[in-house]
N, C-alpha and C positions, 0 to 999 in steps of 0.2 A: 705558502701553505694554509691550509683552513685550520682552525684549531679544532680539539675534538668536540667542543660545546657547538661551534656552527655545524660541523659536518653533522652533527648528531640531528639537530634542528632541522637542517636542510633533508635530511634522509627522512625526517618525518612527514614530508609533503610529500613524499613519494612521486616527485617529478617523473622520474624514468617511467615507472610503470602507466603512469597516466598518458605518456605519450606512447607509448607501446600499444595500450588500449586503443587511443585515436589512431594509430596507424593499421590496425587489424580492422578497426570498422570500416575504414576507408580501401580495407584490401589493398595494402601499397607496401611494397618491401623495402629495406633499407635503403636500396640504391633508387629506385623511385622516388623516396621522400627526399633523399639528397639533391635530385635533380630539382625539386621544386624549392628546395629551401638555400642551395648552393653550399650546402653543408657534406663534409665525407660521409659514407656510410659506417665507415671504422669510428669516426666521434659519434654518429647518433647511435650505434651499439653502445659505446661507452657509457652515453649519457642514459639509454634505456636500462643499463645493467648497474647504474647508481656507481658506475668508476669516475664519472665526470660530472660536475655540476654547470649547466650552461649559464652563460653570463644572459643577462635580460635582452640585449639586441639579438644574440642567438634564439633565445626563448620566443622571442615576437616573431621572428622568421618562421618558427616552427607554429605558432599559433594561428598565424595568417593562411597557414595552408588549409588548417582544419577547420577556420571560421570560428575558433574560440578567444575570449581575451585571456590576458595575463593572468588574470584573478582566478582562473579555471585551474590552475597549476597550484596556487596557494591556498586555496579554501577546502574545508574537508573534503574528503574524498567522496564524491556522490556516487560513484559507481559501484561501491560496495552493496551487495544486496540488503534492502531492509526487510527485517524479520522481526516476529515475535514470538516465542512459545507462551502460552497460558495453560497452566496445569488446570485439571479439574476442579481442584481445591482452592484455586488461587481466583475463579470468575467472580466477577462484580455482578451482583444481583441488581437489577432495576424493575421495580414494581410497577404495576398498569397504572395504579394511581395512587398518590398517599392517603393514607385513612381508610380504604377499603379492607373490609374483613376477609372478603373473599375475592381477591384480585381476577380478571379474567384470563390475564397470563402473567407469567413472569420471564422476563428477558435476562439472560446472563452473557455479558460481553465476552466472545472469544477473540478480541483482537484491542483491549484498551491500551496498554503498553504502548502502543505507536502513534505518535504523534502525526500530523497531516496526512491521515491515511485516506485512499481514495475509496475504501469501501468500509461499512461496519457489518461484521458478522455477529451474528445472535443465537445462541441456544436457546429455544422458547419452550415452556410447559405451559399449557393452557389449563384453567382451573376447572371451576364446576360445569357439568352439563347445561348447556344454552345458557351459561352467565356470558352476555355479549360484552365487549371493551367498547371503550367510548371511541365513537368515529373520529377519525383525525386526518389530517393530510399535510403534506409537507413537501419540498423540493425533491427532485432525485427519482429512483426506480427502485424497485423492489423483486426480490425473487426468494419464493417459498418453496421449501424441499420438504414434503412430512415424512418424518421418521418412523412414526406409529399412531395408531388412532385414525381419527376423522375430523378433519376441520372445516368451517364453513367460513370463508370469506366473503364480506359483502362489501363490493366495490361499487360505489356510488348507487344504491340500493338495490344491488342485484344480488342474490346469495349464489356463491359458488363453492361447491362441494369438493374437497381434495381427501383421497383416501391415502394410506400408507403406500409411498412411493411416486405419490403424483406431486408435481410442482407446477409454479404458477409464477410469472413475469407481468408486472402491470405498474403503470406509471402512478408515481403516490401523491402527484397534486390532486387527485379525485378523492373525496372522502372513502374511508376505508376502515373496517374494524373485523375482529375476529370473532371466533367462537367455537369452543369444543361441542361435535356432534356425537351424541351416544354416552355410553357411560364408562367406555374403555378410557384409559389414560391416552392424553395426547401430546406431542412436541415435534418440533420441528426446528428446522435451520432457516433462519431469515440472513438475506444479504442484503444490504442497502447503500445506494451509491451515496459517497458522503458529499455533504453541502459543502460548496465552495467559502474558505474562510474570508471573512471581511477582513481588507487592508485598509 
């Protein structure tokens, strides 16, 4: 009989729910999984519902069916959806360039709390009319969606004008810059693919 402390610790790993998710992804019933593992459907049901904790040899049998290691069941639950809510008042503002009195644009991060994210989202306000940002290039790709006003994107020397509701995709490995076109305020949503982290 397991102590309450051990039971609580094992429940924290959510081994049963992890097995169930793997089984449903493979579209296997309990009987089918039992045939692959040599375990009864009744035992597997108890394990999935947390009524029985499997021994390591039993867990290894299950892991081999799904092609995962034992560590899959003892690490943090990666199957939980990664999410973050950034309230308008909490957005971090990133200026175009330090020291500029009139920056060409102001980026506000829409996803800064999330680590190892695959995308970077920004709300961008573009500054004075015809104030050109510094040309820059980096790895990845970018999508711009214009919320209001008119924006000129210079991509490797070519000016491309976007109006409200227009969008644009481009590879960021080419020099690009932005400027507001006209006197009306201009804002856009910019999404950039995250650069792979160095290991």
